[in-house]
C-alpha positions as YAML, in Angstrom:
chain: A
units: angstrom
residues:
- id: 1
  name: MET
  ca: [0.03, -0.07, -0.07]
- id: 2
  name: ALA
  ca: [2.82, 2.29, 0.88]
- id: 3
  name: THR
  ca: [4.39, 1.90, -2.72]
- id: 4
  name: LYS
  ca: [0.89, 2.90, -4.38]
- id: 5
  name: LYS
  ca: [0.71, 5.93, -2.30]
- id: 6
  name: THR
  ca: [4.29, 6.91, -2.83]
- id: 7
  name: LYS
  ca: [4.00, 6.31, -6.43]
- id: 8
  name: ILE
  ca: [0.68, 8.66, -6.48]
- id: 9
  name: MET
  ca: [2.37, 11.23, -4.54]
- id: 10
  name: TYR
  ca: [5.44, 11.22, -6.83]
- id: 11
  name: TRP
  ca: [3.44, 11.73, -9.71]
- id: 12
  name: VAL
  ca: [1.31, 14.44, -8.43]
- id: 13
  name: PHE
  ca: [4.37, 16.38, -7.41]
- id: 14
  name: THR
  ca: [6.41, 15.50, -10.34]
- id: 15
  name: GLY
  ca: [3.52, 16.40, -12.88]
- id: 16
  name: LEU
  ca: [3.07, 19.77, -11.12]
- id: 17
  name: PHE
  ca: [6.85, 20.46, -10.98]
- id: 18
  name: ALA
  ca: [7.22, 19.53, -14.68]
- id: 19
  name: PHE
  ca: [4.15, 21.69, -15.61]
- id: 20
  name: VAL
  ca: [5.73, 24.80, -13.72]
- id: 21
  name: MET
  ca: [9.19, 24.44, -15.19]
- id: 22
  name: LEU
  ca: [7.95, 23.48, -18.81]
- id: 23
  name: GLY
  ca: [5.60, 26.80, -18.40]
- id: 24
  name: SER
  ca: [8.72, 28.96, -17.80]
- id: 25
  name: ALA
  ca: [10.88, 27.01, -20.44]
- id: 26
  name: VAL
  ca: [8.70, 27.59, -23.42]
- id: 27
  name: PRO
  ca: [8.51, 31.29, -23.01]
- id: 28
  name: ASN
  ca: [12.28, 31.59, -22.40]
- id: 29
  name: ILE
  ca: [12.87, 29.30, -25.57]
- id: 30
  name: MET
  ca: [10.77, 31.84, -27.51]
- id: 31
  name: VAL
  ca: [12.48, 34.80, -25.79]
- id: 32
  name: ASP
  ca: [9.18, 36.42, -25.04]
- id: 33
  name: PRO
  ca: [9.01, 40.01, -24.02]
- id: 34
  name: MET
  ca: [8.17, 39.52, -20.39]
- id: 35
  name: SER
  ca: [11.46, 37.35, -20.08]
- id: 36
  name: VAL
  ca: [13.51, 40.04, -21.76]
- id: 37
  name: GLN
  ca: [12.19, 42.81, -19.57]
- id: 38
  name: GLY
  ca: [12.88, 40.67, -16.47]
- id: 39
  name: PHE
  ca: [16.35, 39.92, -17.30]
- id: 40
  name: ARG
  ca: [17.03, 43.57, -18.22]
- id: 41
  name: GLU
  ca: [15.76, 44.56, -14.83]
- id: 42
  name: MET
  ca: [18.21, 42.11, -13.03]
- id: 43
  name: GLY
  ca: [21.01, 43.04, -15.30]
- id: 44
  name: TYR
  ca: [21.40, 39.74, -16.87]
- id: 45
  name: PRO
  ca: [22.17, 39.45, -20.64]
- id: 46
  name: VAL
  ca: [19.30, 38.70, -23.04]
- id: 47
  name: TYR
  ca: [21.25, 35.97, -24.92]
- id: 48
  name: LEU
  ca: [21.09, 33.81, -21.65]
- id: 49
  name: ILE
  ca: [17.20, 33.45, -21.85]
- id: 50
  name: PRO
  ca: [16.98, 30.88, -24.62]
- id: 51
  name: PHE
  ca: [19.83, 28.98, -23.13]
- id: 52
  name: LEU
  ca: [17.98, 28.61, -19.74]
- id: 53
  name: GLY
  ca: [14.67, 27.75, -21.73]
- id: 54
  name: TRP
  ca: [16.47, 24.68, -23.35]
- id: 55
  name: ALA
  ca: [18.16, 23.72, -20.30]
- id: 56
  name: LYS
  ca: [14.86, 23.75, -18.37]
- id: 57
  name: LEU
  ca: [13.14, 21.82, -21.08]
- id: 58
  name: LEU
  ca: [15.92, 19.03, -21.16]
- id: 59
  name: GLY
  ca: [15.48, 18.85, -17.34]
- id: 60
  name: VAL
  ca: [11.84, 18.49, -17.35]
- id: 61
  name: VAL
  ca: [12.25, 15.57, -19.89]
- id: 62
  name: ALA
  ca: [15.12, 14.13, -17.65]
- id: 63
  name: ILE
  ca: [12.82, 13.77, -14.70]
- id: 64
  name: LEU
  ca: [9.72, 12.49, -16.53]
- id: 65
  name: VAL
  ca: [11.76, 9.87, -18.46]
- id: 66
  name: PRO
  ca: [12.04, 6.53, -16.34]
- id: 67
  name: GLY
  ca: [15.34, 5.33, -15.62]
- id: 68
  name: PHE
  ca: [18.69, 7.36, -15.80]
- id: 69
  name: PRO
  ca: [18.95, 7.85, -12.08]
- id: 70
  name: ARG
  ca: [22.24, 10.00, -12.43]
- id: 71
  name: LEU
  ca: [20.76, 12.18, -15.24]
- id: 72
  name: LYS
  ca: [17.59, 12.79, -12.96]
- id: 73
  name: GLU
  ca: [20.06, 13.93, -10.06]
- id: 74
  name: TRP
  ca: [21.63, 16.47, -12.35]
- id: 75
  name: ALA
  ca: [18.22, 17.57, -13.74]
- id: 76
  name: TYR
  ca: [16.77, 17.97, -10.22]
- id: 77
  name: ALA
  ca: [19.88, 20.10, -9.34]
- id: 78
  name: GLY
  ca: [19.69, 22.24, -12.34]
- id: 79
  name: LEU
  ca: [16.02, 23.02, -11.70]
- id: 80
  name: PHE
  ca: [16.52, 23.94, -8.12]
- id: 81
  name: PHE
  ca: [19.43, 26.09, -9.25]
- id: 82
  name: ASP
  ca: [17.19, 27.94, -11.72]
- id: 83
  name: LEU
  ca: [14.26, 28.47, -9.32]
- id: 84
  name: LEU
  ca: [16.49, 29.40, -6.20]
- id: 85
  name: GLY
  ca: [18.70, 31.67, -8.64]
- id: 86
  name: ALA
  ca: [15.38, 33.32, -9.72]
- id: 87
  name: VAL
  ca: [14.23, 34.04, -6.25]
- id: 88
  name: TYR
  ca: [17.72, 35.45, -5.17]
- id: 89
  name: SER
  ca: [17.93, 37.71, -8.39]
- id: 90
  name: ILE
  ca: [14.47, 39.16, -7.93]
- id: 91
  name: GLN
  ca: [15.09, 39.75, -4.13]
- id: 92
  name: ALA
  ca: [18.41, 41.37, -4.94]
- id: 93
  name: ILE
  ca: [17.20, 44.04, -7.15]
- id: 94
  name: GLY
  ca: [14.81, 45.03, -4.44]
- id: 95
  name: LYS
  ca: [11.53, 43.70, -5.60]
- id: 96
  name: PRO
  ca: [8.92, 43.21, -2.75]
- id: 97
  name: VAL
  ca: [8.44, 39.67, -1.25]
- id: 98
  name: VAL
  ca: [5.35, 39.06, -3.39]
- id: 99
  name: TYR
  ca: [7.38, 38.83, -6.39]
- id: 100
  name: TRP
  ca: [9.76, 36.32, -5.19]
- id: 101
  name: ALA
  ca: [8.20, 34.30, -2.39]
- id: 102
  name: PRO
  ca: [5.67, 32.40, -4.55]
- id: 103
  name: ILE
  ca: [8.65, 30.82, -6.42]
- id: 104
  name: LEU
  ca: [9.54, 29.10, -3.15]
- id: 105
  name: LEU
  ca: [6.18, 27.13, -3.35]
- id: 106
  name: PHE
  ca: [7.56, 25.67, -6.75]
- id: 107
  name: VAL
  ca: [10.83, 24.86, -5.07]
- id: 108
  name: ALA
  ca: [8.58, 23.02, -2.37]
- id: 109
  name: VAL
  ca: [6.66, 20.93, -5.06]
- id: 110
  name: GLY
  ca: [10.17, 20.11, -6.66]
- id: 111
  name: VAL
  ca: [11.30, 19.03, -3.17]
- id: 112
  name: GLY
  ca: [8.29, 16.91, -2.81]
- id: 113
  name: SER
  ca: [8.93, 15.19, -6.21]
- id: 114
  name: TYR
  ca: [12.59, 14.70, -5.42]
- id: 115
  name: VAL
  ca: [11.92, 13.08, -1.94]
- id: 116
  name: CYS
  ca: [9.11, 10.85, -3.42]
- id: 117
  name: TYR
  ca: [11.47, 9.92, -6.20]
- id: 118
  name: HIS
  ca: [14.06, 8.62, -3.73]
- id: 119
  name: ALA
  ca: [11.59, 6.89, -1.71]
- id: 120
  name: LEU
  ca: [10.56, 5.01, -4.69]
- id: 121
  name: GLN
  ca: [14.29, 4.18, -5.41]
- id: 122
  name: ARG
  ca: [14.59, 2.72, -1.83]
- id: 123
  name: LEU
  ca: [11.41, 0.53, -2.17]
- id: 124
  name: ALA
  ca: [12.56, -0.72, -5.63]
- id: 125
  name: THR
  ca: [15.86, -1.69, -4.32]
- id: 126
  name: GLY
  ca: [14.57, -3.12, -0.95]
- id: 127
  name: ASN
  ca: [16.57, -0.69, 1.07]
- id: 128
  name: HIS
  ca: [13.92, 0.96, 3.09]
- id: 129
  name: LYS
  ca: [16.27, 2.98, 5.28]
- id: 130
  name: ASP
  ca: [18.96, 5.49, 4.19]
- id: 131
  name: PRO
  ca: [22.48, 4.16, 3.88]
- id: 132
  name: GLN
  ca: [24.55, 4.32, 7.03]
- id: 133
  name: PRO
  ca: [28.12, 5.67, 6.81]
- id: 134
  name: ALA
  ca: [30.75, 2.98, 7.35]
- id: 135
  name: THR
  ca: [32.23, 3.00, 10.73]
- id: 136
  name: GLY
  ca: [35.77, 2.09, 11.52]
- id: 137
  name: PRO
  ca: [39.07, 2.67, 9.71]
- id: 138
  name: VAL
  ca: [39.05, 2.90, 5.94]
- id: 139
  name: VAL
  ca: [41.45, 0.24, 4.39]
- id: 140
  name: SER
  ca: [42.71, 0.76, 0.85]
- id: 141
  name: THR
  ca: [43.15, -2.09, -1.33]
- id: 142
  name: LEU
  ca: [45.60, -0.50, -3.61]
...
């Protein structure tokens, strides 16, 4: 039963996270006027917009496609860096909290997806606990 509940939670969080990130990737790829205005306000070069858009799109694909655990880790990291970078940048130029705080909700959804992904990985491998660090001296076999 826990597996079914975890799978449902994973797909709800992952679907929402993918939807949000795709919703920001497509306008970036198209270099829409609102993205250009935002980047100019923050002092970032406009040529960076489509690069970030394509990176977000590839990240969304990576978290949705089954398998490729290492690629998923990198994709989650990149998407989190994008969101947290946006929060920091918007806050740094002095915009009120109402402009950047809602992005933290998207971070929370992403964290939900990431946590559920790892819970499913543990269930699939039969490892229901987090790995414990080795105790004692480390012996090299070289």
